[in-house]
KEMI-168015 format. One record per residue: residue in one letter; x, y, z of N, C-alpha, C in turn. Coordinates in steps of 0.02 Angstrom, whole numbers, padded with zeros to 5 digits, always signed. Layout:
// KEMI-168015
aXYZXYZXYZ/...
END
This chain:
// KEMI-168015
m+04930+05863+03952+04942+05793+03957+04924+05744+03905/e+04994+05722+03873+04983+05691+03810+04988+05614+03829/p+04951+05574+03785+04970+05491+03799+05015+05476+03775/i+05057+05426+03802+05116+05391+03781+05095+05347+03722/p+05128+05351+03661+05125+05331+03601+05126+05251+03625/a+05089+05221+03570+05096+05130+03583+05153+05125+03563/g+05186+05064+03612+05244+05037+03608+05311+05082+03624/s+05292+05135+03657+05347+05175+03687+05365+05145+03746/s+05441+05170+03759+05453+05139+03831+05486+05189+03872/p+05450+05233+03908+05471+05277+03946+05523+05281+04004/a+05546+05311+04023+05593+05303+04086+05563+05284+04140/d+05579+05219+04168+05533+05193+04234+05540+05229+04298/d+05583+05282+04301+05591+05307+04358+05561+05394+04358/k+05530+05392+04308+05488+05468+04284+05418+05458+04291/v+05379+05498+04320+05317+05500+04322+05286+05520+04257/e+05258+05473+04215+05227+05489+04159+05158+05504+04166/h+05130+05544+04117+05059+05566+04124+05021+05521+04063/y+04961+05507+04066+04925+05468+04024+04856+05503+04027/e+04816+05499+03961+04752+05534+03955+04707+05484+03977/l+04710+05409+03979+04656+05378+04010+04676+05320+04059/g+04659+05301+04113+04686+05255+04171+04609+05208+04174/l+04628+05155+04201+04572+05120+04227+04595+05082+04286/c+04546+05087+04345+04561+05058+04409+04509+05004+04414/l+04525+04934+04431+04474+04894+04458+04493+04864+04514/s+04444+04871+04562+04449+04861+04637+04441+04787+04647/g+04455+04766+04720+04446+04701+04746+04374+04679+04754/g+04365+04618+04765+04305+04601+04779+04294+04525+04762/g+04351+04493+04758+04360+04423+04751+04330+04393+04680/y+04292+04337+04684+04258+04318+04621+04216+04353+04599/r+04166+04383+04643+04116+04430+04620+04158+04493+04586/a+04190+04518+04602+04228+04573+04566+04254+04562+04512/m+04292+04502+04498+04315+04479+04429+04270+04474+04367/l+04185+04463+04387+04135+04445+04350+04109+04518+04335/f+04101+04560+04387+04076+04632+04380+04120+04665+04321/h+04183+04660+04334+04239+04699+04297+04240+04669+04229/a+04216+04613+04218+04219+04578+04145+04161+04614+04111/g+04100+04634+04154+04037+04661+04119+04074+04739+04108/v+04105+04776+04144+04132+04831+04124+04181+04836+04073/l+04224+04792+04067+04253+04796+04008+04221+04786+03942/c+04177+04738+03951+04129+04738+03875+04092+04805+03861/r+04083+04838+03904+04045+04905+03893+04091+04956+03870/l+04161+04954+03911+04218+05000+03879+04241+04986+03804/n+04236+04917+03796+04260+04891+03726+04200+04929+03681/e+04136+04907+03691+04088+04941+03663+04073+05009+03647/a+04093+05041+03694+04108+05125+03689+04173+05149+03654/g+04226+05104+03630+04272+05128+03604+04321+05148+03655/l+04314+05139+03723+04356+05166+03758+04423+05116+03786/l+04397+05053+03772+04458+04994+03792+04518+05009+03754/q+04511+05017+03684+04576+05032+03649+04614+05090+03679/k+04584+05142+03704+04613+05203+03722+04635+05200+03794/i+04635+05159+03832+04667+05154+03897+04735+05142+03887/d+04776+05170+03935+04841+05185+03931+04865+05145+03996/m+04831+05141+04061+04855+05109+04107+04797+05080+04141/v+04826+05018+04171+04763+04989+04207+04797+04958+04276/s+04765+04989+04334+04787+04976+04397+04739+04930+04433/s+04753+04874+04474+04705+04818+04491+04734+04800+04554/v+04685+04769+04596+04698+04733+04655+04652+04676+04663/s+04671+04628+04697+04622+04573+04719+04582+04541+04662/g+04514+04534+04666+04483+04507+04606+04490+04554+04538/g+04489+04613+04548+04508+04661+04497+04574+04633+04450/s+04625+04607+04493+04691+04586+04462+04682+04522+04419/i+04630+04476+04432+04623+04417+04399+04584+04440+04339/a+04537+04496+04334+04513+04514+04273+04556+04546+04238/a+04609+04592+04252+04662+04641+04225+04713+04581+04201/g+04743+04526+04242+04792+04486+04219+04769+04445+04158/l+04704+04415+04147+04682+04389+04092+04679+04432+04030/l+04659+04495+04045+04654+04549+04000+04727+04569+03971/a+04772+04563+04006+04842+04585+03995+04884+04535+03948/v+04866+04462+03972+04895+04411+03931+04868+04409+03862/l+04788+04418+03857+04762+04413+03796+04759+04473+03742/w+04779+04521+03775+04787+04589+03735+04803+04576+03673/p+04863+04563+03650+04890+04550+03583+04837+04501+03540/r+04792+04467+03565+04742+04436+03529+04682+04468+03510/l+04666+04530+03532+04613+04560+03521+04626+04606+03457/s+04586+04590+03398+04573+04635+03343+04535+04685+03343/f+04560+04754+03336+04522+04802+03336+04504+04842+03271/a+04446+04859+03266+04434+04892+03208+04379+04948+03220/n+04398+05012+03205+04356+05070+03213+04360+05076+03298/g+04410+05056+03329+04413+05065+03412+04389+05021+03449/v+04353+04970+03425+04314+04903+03451+04344+04851+03427/a+04363+04810+03490+04387+04736+03482+04330+04690+03447/t+04341+04671+03398+04268+04632+03361+04272+04561+03400/n+04336+04526+03433+04332+04468+03440+04338+04466+03525/f+04314+04523+03563+04314+04528+03632+04280+04462+03668/r+04217+04457+03636+04167+04404+03670+04211+04342+03678/e+04233+04313+03602+04260+04249+03607+04330+04236+03634/v+04366+04301+03631+04435+04292+03652+04436+04293+03734/y+04399+04352+03749+04399+04367+03831+04353+04342+03875/v+04283+04361+03852+04225+04348+03895+04213+04270+03902/e+04211+04236+03845+04214+04165+03852+04259+04133+03899/k+04319+04146+03904+04370+04130+03932+04370+04138+04016/i+04351+04203+04021+04334+04219+04104+04273+04185+04127/l+04222+04168+04082+04173+04123+04100+04186+04065+04122/a+04227+04030+04073+04238+03969+04075+04283+03948+04152/f+04329+04006+04166+04373+04014+04229+04329+04018+04286/s+04279+04057+04269+04233+04065+04340+04202+03999+04366/q+04203+03954+04324+04172+03889+04348+04227+03842+04369/v+04296+03859+04366+04346+03813+04385+04374+03844+04444/f+04393+03908+04442+04431+03947+04479+04493+03911+04514/l+04475+03894+04585+04533+03877+04632+04532+03795+04637/d+04587+03759+04639+04586+03695+04648+04574+03682+04723/a+04528+03639+04749+04515+03628+04817+04572+03604+04858/p+04639+03570+04832+04686+03560+04879+04720+03624+04903/s+04723+03675+04854+04756+03729+04870+04718+03774+04930/i+04656+03761+04935+04626+03805+04978+04621+03763+05040/l+04604+03690+05046+04624+03652+05112+04700+03652+05135/k+04731+03660+05111+04809+03678+05140+04810+03734+05189/g+04773+03791+05154+04779+03852+05198+04720+03854+05245/l+04673+03820+05240+04617+03817+05284+04628+03777+05349/f+04662+03717+05342+04670+03672+05390+04743+03669+05416/n+04781+03697+05390+04853+03723+05423+04872+03801+05430/p+04853+03825+05490+04860+03901+05495+04938+03926+05485/f+04976+03870+05491+05038+03891+05468+05069+03877+05407/s+05036+03868+05357+05051+03869+05300+05017+03920+05258/s+05026+03931+05197+04999+03983+05145+04991+03942+05086/a+04936+03961+05054+04901+03925+04996+04928+03967+04929/a+04958+04025+04936+04969+04073+04889+05009+04039+04826/r+05052+04012+04839+05090+03968+04787+05059+03930+04740/e+05009+03884+04786+04967+03832+04744+04913+03868+04705/v+04889+03931+04744+04850+03980+04698+04888+04002+04630/a+04936+04015+04628+04973+04049+04576+04990+03995+04528/a+04986+03925+04554+04992+03879+04491+04924+03864+04462/c+04878+03870+04503+04815+03857+04474+04788+03915+04429/y+04813+03980+04444+04807+04028+04385+04832+04011+04322/e+04915+03990+04341+04933+03968+04273+04914+03915+04232/r+04889+03870+04283+04834+03812+04243+04778+03816+04210/h+04744+03862+04236+04675+03869+04220+04653+03932+04183/l+04694+03984+04220+04674+04046+04182+04727+04069+04124/f+04790+04043+04131+04823+04058+04077+04853+03995+04037/d+04805+03942+04033+04826+03881+03988+04891+03849+04009/g+04922+03857+04070+04998+03829+04070+05040+03850+04026/k+05033+03908+03996+05094+03945+03967+05140+03993+04008/a+05123+03999+04063+05159+04034+04107+05189+04099+04080/p+05143+04146+04066+05173+04209+04040+05204+04254+04101/t+05254+04289+04088+05293+04328+04118+05267+04403+04123/l+05286+04443+04177+05267+04525+04154+05302+04551+04106/k+05360+04524+04088+05406+04568+04023+05370+04547+03963/s+05326+04492+03960+05303+04479+03908+05237+04515+03882/l+05220+04561+03935+05148+04603+03924+05171+04666+03883/t+05118+04677+03846+05116+04734+03801+05125+04802+03853/p+05173+04846+03809+05190+04922+03850+05127+04949+03862/r+05079+04951+03820+05018+04985+03811+04965+04941+03802/p+04911+04944+03855+04914+04972+03908+04966+04950+03951/w+04983+04994+03999+05024+04976+04063+04989+04948+04117/f+04997+04879+04132+04959+04844+04183+05005+04849+04248/v+04972+04860+04305+05014+04870+04362+04960+04828+04410/f+04988+04776+04442+04957+04733+04481+04979+04760+04565/c+04932+04763+04602+04942+04786+04668+04934+04740+04723/s+04983+04730+04767+04976+04688+04830+04990+04726+04891/s+04973+04703+04952+05006+04740+05009+05063+04708+05042/n+05115+04744+05055+05166+04706+05097+05171+04716+05172/l+05159+04645+05199+05149+04660+05275+05223+04675+05311/s+05255+04667+05271+05328+04682+05306+05346+04757+05312/t+05319+04798+05254+05333+04866+05262+05268+04908+05271/g+05203+04879+05270+05143+04916+05273+05127+04956+05220/s+05159+04939+05154+05158+04975+05101+05125+04947+05038/l+05101+04986+04983+05070+04958+04919+05131+04933+04886/f+05134+04865+04861+05188+04822+04815+05157+04824+04763/r+05196+04869+04710+05171+04859+04640+05211+04821+04590/m+05179+04789+04539+05217+04738+04490+05193+04739+04428/s+05238+04755+04395+05221+04779+04320+05282+04755+04269/n+05271+04766+04206+05327+04739+04158+05387+04790+04162/r+05366+04844+04201+05437+04902+04202+05471+04896+04267/y+05430+04876+04323+05469+04869+04385+05433+04836+04439/i+05459+04811+04493+05415+04797+04555+05439+04853+04597/a+05394+04870+04645+05417+04942+04689+05373+04922+04751/d+05403+04958+04798+05381+04972+04869+05405+05036+04897/y+05365+05071+04924+05372+05136+04946+05438+05134+05000/r+05438+05095+05034+05498+05092+05085+05556+05061+05064/i+05550+05006+05007+05617+04974+04993+05649+05013+04923/g+05609+05024+04889+05627+05062+04823+05598+05026+04758/m+05633+05022+04719+05610+05017+04646+05654+04966+04610/a+05646+04896+04588+05688+04863+04543+05660+04849+04475/k+05691+04885+04436+05679+04901+04363+05681+04826+04330/h+05630+04810+04289+05635+04763+04241+05642+04684+04280/a+05611+04686+04344+05614+04623+04392+05557+04574+04360/d+05580+04528+04327+05530+04486+04288+05494+04439+04342/l+05432+04430+04348+05388+04371+04376+05336+04350+04332/p+05318+04297+04348+05260+04260+04314+05209+04308+04321/v+05157+04320+04273+05094+04353+04295+05055+04313+04343/a+05053+04249+04335+05015+04214+04387+05043+04228+04451/t+05097+04236+04471+05125+04247+04545+05099+04331+04559/a+05100+04371+04515+05075+04434+04519+05001+04436+04541/v+04964+04405+04507+04888+04405+04526+04886+04368+04574/a+04922+04314+04598+04909+04270+04657+04923+04329+04723/a+04982+04363+04712+04996+04402+04772+04953+04461+04784/s+04917+04479+04719+04860+04534+04731+04807+04518+04762/s+04797+04452+04738+04725+04424+04763+04725+04373+04816/a+04784+04380+04865+04794+04327+04912+04749+04348+04975/f+04687+04335+04978+04644+04353+05024+04672+04314+05092/p+04666+04362+05147+04694+04331+05213+04631+04306+05235/p+04651+04260+05296+04716+04214+05305+04725+04153+05268/f+04666+04137+05225+04682+04062+05202+04721+04062+05148/l+04719+04112+05097+04765+04104+05036+04822+04160+05041/s+04826+04185+05101+04887+04235+05119+04935+04202+05165/p+05001+04230+05159+05033+04284+05113+05069+04234+05054/l+05102+04272+05015+05149+04243+04965+05200+04282+04984/r+05254+04245+04996+05319+04259+05021+05370+04266+04950/l+05393+04324+04953+05440+04334+04895+05515+04359+04911/d+05561+04330+04880+05623+04338+04897+05643+04411+04852/l+05657+04459+04882+05682+04516+04853+05752+04527+04841/t+05785+04481+04873+05868+04494+04861+05888+04473+04787/q+05848+04434+04738+05867+04419+04676+05862+04472+04637/f+05848+04535+04666+05826+04591+04609+05880+04654+04627/a+05887+04676+04582+05931+04752+04585+05891+04802+04607/w+05893+04828+04669+05854+04880+04695+05880+04952+04699/e+05838+04997+04678+05865+05079+04702+05823+05098+04741/n+05845+05137+04783+05813+05170+04838+05841+05230+04843/d+05865+05266+04804+05893+05338+04815+05834+05387+04799/k+05773+05358+04790+05717+05430+04789+05656+05412+04820/l+05675+05380+04887+05619+05361+04928+05602+05423+04965/d+05539+05419+04974+05502+05480+05023+05500+05463+05087/a+05544+05505+05122+05556+05494+05190+05480+05506+05235/s+05431+05535+05194+05379+05539+05251+05335+05483+05253/v+05351+05433+05222+05317+05358+05233+05349+05310+05281/g+05408+05335+05304+05441+05300+05346+05513+05278+05330/p+05553+05262+05369+05624+05251+05360+05637+05195+05301/p+05700+05191+05274+05702+05146+05224+05703+05074+05245/v+05675+05023+05206+05686+04948+05238+05737+04912+05187/p+05777+04876+05203+05817+04837+05168+05776+04790+05125/a+05797+04762+05059+05762+04722+05024+05772+04651+05047/g+05722+04622+05084+05742+04555+05104+05691+04505+05081/r+05634+04506+05112+05578+04450+05100+05508+04502+05103/a+05476+04495+05048+05412+04538+05052+05363+04465+05071/v+05323+04492+05123+05255+04463+05133+05199+04494+05105/l+05160+04460+05053+05121+04491+05017+05051+04467+05026/t+04999+04494+05042+04937+04480+05045+04892+04535+05002/d+04837+04515+04999+04779+04550+04955+04784+04616+04949/g+04783+04648+04893+04802+04712+04882+04749+04766+04897/g+04691+04736+04916+04632+04775+04947+04644+04787+05016/v+04684+04756+05056+04699+04775+05121+04727+04852+05121/y+04773+04859+05079+04791+04941+05076+04756+04982+05033/d+04727+04980+04974+04681+05013+04924+04646+04976+04894/n+04586+04951+04913+04538+04902+04890+04521+04939+04814/h+04527+05004+04806+04500+05036+04741+04559+05032+04691/g+04624+05025+04714+04672+05023+04665+04688+05082+04628/i+04679+05129+04662+04677+05195+04638+04748+05237+04639/e+04782+05210+04687+04846+05236+04709+04912+05247+04643/p+04916+05197+04630+04965+05212+04559+04948+05239+04515/a+04891+05267+04490+04843+05297+04437+04836+05367+04444/l+04816+05384+04511+04776+05447+04516+04814+05508+04502/k+04872+05510+04500+04915+05579+04486+04960+05566+04423/r+04936+05505+04372+04956+05500+04319+04922+05509+04262/c+04854+05517+04271+04808+05507+04214+04753+05565+04225/r+04755+05587+04154+04705+05646+04140+04634+05624+04150/w+04620+05572+04134+04553+05546+04152+04551+05462+04177/l+04522+05461+04224+04517+05396+04269+04457+05367+04289/l+04448+05312+04257+04378+05267+04270+04396+05202+04330/v+04355+05223+04375+04364+05181+04438+04300+05137+04425/s+04314+05067+04442+04253+05020+04444+04258+04983+04517/d+04222+04993+04550+04207+04980+04627+04166+04911+04630/a+04194+04850+04642+04141+04785+04656+04146+04774+04718/g+04188+04811+04772+04188+04780+04835+04114+04774+04872/a+04128+04739+04909+04048+04713+04956+04011+04771+04984/p+03950+04791+04960+03927+04859+04985+03912+04843+05053/w+03924+04909+05103+03916+04905+05162+03842+04900+05186/r+03815+04858+05235+03750+04856+05252+03731+04858+05320/a+03680+04899+05347+03663+04908+05408+03641+04832+05439/s+03640+04830+05507+03639+04773+05542+03594+04780+05605/g+03546+04745+05632+03509+04746+05683+03537+04696+05734/s+03593+04657+05718+03616+04605+05766+03659+04633+05825/a+03639+04595+05879+03678+04631+05951+03748+04610+05948/y+03773+04559+05909+03848+04536+05903+03864+04518+05980/w+03830+04467+06014+03837+04462+06080+03908+04407+06077/n+03930+04373+06032+03985+04331+06045+04048+04375+06028/w+04113+04352+06033+04171+04396+06021+04205+04389+05953/f+04179+04333+05920+04196+04321+05852+04151+04368+05810/s+04092+04362+05804+04051+04409+05769+04061+04485+05781/q+04080+04502+05843+04095+04578+05859+04155+04585+05833/l+04203+04549+05823+04275+04565+05794+04258+04566+05718/k+04228+04527+05700+04220+04529+05613+04181+04592+05601/r+04135+04612+05637+04090+04664+05622+04143+04730+05633/v+04178+04731+05679+04237+04795+05699+04283+04801+05630/l+04306+04742+05617+04347+04743+05556+04319+04772+05488/d+04248+04736+05482+04220+04759+05426+04200+04841+05433/t+04183+04875+05501+04179+04932+05490+04234+04976+05486/t+04291+04954+05512+04365+04973+05497+04371+04989+05419/d+04359+04929+05396+04367+04937+05321+04328+04976+05273/n+04269+04978+05301+04216+05022+05271+04241+05101+05274/q+04271+05106+05338+04282+05173+05342+04341+05198+05296/v+04387+05155+05296+04457+05170+05250+04422+05180+05184/r+04382+05134+05155+04357+05133+05090+04325+05198+05067/s+04272+05215+05120+04240+05285+05108+04266+05334+05108/l+04343+05344+05158+04381+05396+05155+04404+05410+05095/r+04431+05341+05050+04480+05356+04993+04423+05373+04932/r+04366+05347+04942+04305+05369+04895+04278+05440+04897/r+04278+05465+04956+04263+05534+04968+04315+05587+04930/d+04384+05564+04934+04435+05593+04911+04434+05600+04843/l+04433+05544+04816+04424+05514+04743+04369+05571+04700/i+04324+05569+04736+04255+05610+04712+04279+05671+04710/a+04298+05699+04771+04315+05772+04778+04375+05784+04720/r+04417+05754+04713+04462+05769+04665+04428+05775+04604/f+04388+05730+04581+04353+05727+04514+04305+05788+04505/q+04284+05801+04558+04243+05870+04550+04279+05931+04537/a+04341+05939+04586+04385+05999+04586+04409+05996+04508/a+04424+05945+04480+04454+05944+04399+04388+05971+04352/k+04347+05938+04370+04285+05961+04322+04273+06036+04321/d+04282+06066+04390+04261+06147+04411+04313+06182+04372/a+04383+06148+04381+04433+06181+04350+04423+06196+04279/d+04409+06144+04240+04399+06135+04172+04340+06182+04151/d+04285+06181+04190+04240+06227+04176+04247+06299+04175/q+04295+06322+04227+04331+06386+04223+04375+06403+04177/g+04396+06349+04136+04433+06362+04080+04503+06358+04096/l+04536+06337+04162+04602+06331+04206+04630+06294+04138/p+04710+06314+04124+04753+06262+04095+04760+06200+04123/n+04762+06158+04083+04770+06086+04111+04845+06061+04091/d+04881+06094+04136+04956+06090+04139+04976+06088+04209/a+05044+06096+04209+05085+06089+04283+05063+06147+04326/t+05028+06190+04308+05014+06246+04350+04959+06228+04381/r+04904+06177+04369+04852+06163+04397+04867+06116+04463/p+04837+06131+04509+04853+06090+04579+04845+06014+04565/d+04880+05982+04618+04867+05910+04598+04794+05880+04616/y+04759+05908+04660+04683+05890+04674+04637+05902+04619/a+04665+05941+04576+04623+05969+04515+04649+05939+04458/a+04684+05888+04459+04724+05876+04389+04683+05815+04349/t+04647+05771+04392+04621+05721+04366+04542+05719+04355/r+04514+05709+04296+04441+05705+04283+04442+05633+04300/g+04372+05607+04308+04362+05549+04323+04281+05509+04333/v+04271+05452+04315+04200+05429+04321+04213+05360+04373/y+04159+05368+04423+04160+05318+04467+04101+05267+04473/w+04097+05220+04477+04045+05168+04482+04048+05116+04519/s+04003+05094+04553+04001+05031+04601+03948+04987+04596/i+03971+04925+04616+03919+04871+04615+03855+04896+04662/a+03866+04937+04700+03802+04950+04732+03773+05022+04704/s+03795+05044+04649+03757+05106+04623+03691+05103+04632/k+03656+05149+04620+03584+05145+04618+03575+05145+04540/p+03532+05087+04521+03520+05085+04454+03461+05135+04418/d+03462+05158+04353+03412+05193+04325+03348+05153+04332/t+03297+05197+04332+03222+05149+04340+03213+05112+04278/a+03253+05128+04217+03248+05091+04163+03278+05021+04157/e+03328+05016+04216+03361+04953+04215+03331+04899+04234/p+03358+04833+04202+03325+04774+04220+03325+04743+04288/s+03288+04704+04314+03280+04685+04380+03334+04648+04395/f+03376+04619+04358+03445+04580+04387+03475+04618+04414/v+03481+04687+04429+03535+04726+04458+03537+04720+04536/q+03479+04690+04561+03473+04698+04631+03509+04629+04660/s+03504+04577+04618+03534+04508+04609+03598+04519+04624/a+03612+04556+04571+03690+04554+04572+03723+04600+04623/a+03695+04662+04640+03720+04701+04694+03724+04662+04756/t+03688+04612+04773+03670+04581+04832+03705+04511+04835/a+03738+04497+04780+03761+04436+04770+03803+04404+04820/p+03806+04345+04842+03855+04320+04903+03912+04294+04846/a+03965+04273+04896+04031+04263+04859+04019+04184+04820/d+03971+04142+04848+03966+04078+04834+03905+04087+04773/i+03937+04101+04712+03890+04122+04651+03872+04060+04620/g+03811+04061+04586+03786+04031+04543+03793+04031+04477/t+03773+04004+04429+03773+04015+04359+03736+04092+04338/s+03680+04075+04378+03629+04123+04356+03654+04203+04392/q+03678+04200+04438+03713+04254+04470+03786+04281+04443/t+03810+04232+04401+03878+04246+04366+03841+04289+04308/i+03790+04280+04271+03766+04310+04219+03752+04386+04247/d+03720+04385+04312+03686+04446+04327+03745+04501+04332/l+03800+04467+04363+03853+04510+04388+03888+04534+04325/v+03903+04503+04282+03927+04525+04223+03882+04575+04181/n+03816+04566+04171+03771+04611+04155+03762+04676+04187/w+03771+04663+04260+03776+04740+04291+03822+04778+04299/g+03887+04740+04293+03948+04779+04277+03940+04831+04209/y+03919+04797+04162+03903+04824+04094+03857+04888+04107/c+03794+04879+04144+03743+04935+04157+03768+04977+04210/a+03807+04961+04254+03824+05001+04314+03883+05061+04265/s+03912+05036+04235+03973+05066+04206+03941+05117+04141/d+03889+05083+04103+03858+05119+04057+03819+05187+04082/q+03784+05174+04143+03755+05240+04162+03799+05292+04186/a+03850+05271+04208+03907+05313+04247+03935+05347+04187/l+03957+05319+04145+03997+05334+04077+03948+05392+04049/r+03888+05374+04043+03830+05425+04006+03821+05494+04048/s+03831+05477+04108+03835+05546+04129+03874+05599+04150/w+03925+05544+04157+03999+05598+04174+04057+05590+04126/y+04064+05559+04088+04127+05543+04044+04113+05599+03986/r+04172+05634+03973+04173+05681+03904+04235+05667+03863/p+04221+05653+03801+04149+05672+03761+04102+05610+03776/a+04046+05632+03771+03993+05578+03801+03998+05524+03749/v+03961+05457+03781+03985+05408+03752+03902+05388+03740/p+03882+05352+03686+03818+05340+03666+03791+05264+03720/a+03720+05280+03718+03688+05223+03758+03717+05146+03740/g+03724+05108+03786+03742+05034+03773+03702+05009+03736/k+03713+04951+03697+03665+04917+03638+03627+04872+03676/g+03657+04843+03742+03610+04789+03776+03665+04749+03814/v+03648+04716+03857+03682+04679+03897+03728+04614+03869/p+03776+04592+03886+03818+04563+03844+03798+04478+03853/l+03770+04462+03918+03751+04388+03914+03676+04380+03927/q+03649+04324+03892+03580+04299+03907+03570+04240+03952/a+03510+04213+03961+03522+04161+04008+03544+04090+03970/g+03575+04050+04010+03610+03989+03992+03671+04006+03953/a+03709+04056+03961+03771+04081+03935+03815+04059+03974/v+03812+04025+04038+03858+04002+04078+03841+03937+04092/k+03881+03882+04084+03880+03819+04105+03927+03798+04161/p+03891+03765+04219+03936+03748+04276+03999+03700+04254/g+04047+03710+04279+04107+03671+04288+04103+03607+04322/r+04158+03570+04314+04157+03505+04355+04188+03533+04435/c+04224+03583+04436+04236+03609+04503+04195+03666+04534/a+04147+03672+04503+04108+03732+04523+04081+03721+04585/v+04056+03676+04612+04028+03657+04691+04074+03682+04723/v+04143+03656+04728+04189+03660+04780+04216+03725+04778/s+04227+03765+04721+04243+03820+04714+04207+03877+04739/k+04137+03870+04724+04093+03912+04755+04081+03926+04829/t+04089+03856+04857+04088+03854+04934+04162+03880+04965/v+04197+03871+04936+04271+03906+04948+04274+03985+04947/m+04245+03999+04897+04240+04074+04885+04172+04111+04916/s+04145+04082+04953+04097+04110+05013+04161+04150+05057/l+04219+04132+05068+04268+04170+05105+04279+04242+05068/f+04269+04253+05023+04291+04319+04983+04236+04356+04984/k+04245+04401+05035+04185+04446+05048+04224+04512+05061/v+04270+04528+05041+04295+04607+05035+04274+04646+05008/
END
């Protein structure tokens, strides 16, 4: 499986195979910061420039969206972006202290018949992309960035990229341009307050001649009702799993915790049931993913050819790490703070999350990635690296809702 050369434009309806893919999970504001630390470590290891595909959901799409837009500004020397800190990290840290405008949230919070998704997209455009309104077509062909949302109309994963938008039951619309802010907002439209983002699909030219009947009967292209990509696949792995020879999966979803509460009232009981269901779905995906990684490793160890004769379940080698990963004994004490950080995060926890993303990915890469990468040089952020913004108090209170 050879990587696609930089700048190439393969046929959109053909499954292309890549050497290295990256999946950034959901987890709201917490995930955005954790993944920022992961990207710092990947850059330091010389892997960031080698990534062929990035698939993301929810908070991972915020981190990926900024990376996609800023990618042309990165200056690589010997495989490392020497200006990654000033171009990317400083921007995402500044954004973390602004995030969402209060009116956008209040609209969804106090009017159950409305959606704040469009207002959130406008906030992304203003604060994350500095009002420049980049579109999917403007993104670099490599890495190929795929932003994933969940379509409540079809029950399918809705994928948005510079090549196409697609739904398993509707089909594919090639080169259907959307603002990057809209794609990120659709991917991170956390229900119920920021969801859904309604998208008119009749404006695009759809092809549905290659639909898989096993997922259900075809659905005409009318209106997509899009919510957080984590509703369908919180790891963001589905678009990348069968395409990549190596897959790096960064999971910043809220760790599952046992509870001694009796859940006497209906509301707390319903929330616990939903959380338990969500945790079970994630666990099943994670088990399948790791089993595939192990099968591919075993096939490599046995010297099986890495070509079309190898079974699908053993085709992808990979590395998985989580915000709940058990740290090495040598890791600094901030990891516990980061792993248990609430969604209403202060500046000290912001630093902890970025640094823990760096450390969690570092210890996983050193253990499982081949060829081996050297140990990290040290956490990217020190105390005082983040200054609260003028909207921080409101945004952190709002983001206490983001516990996906």
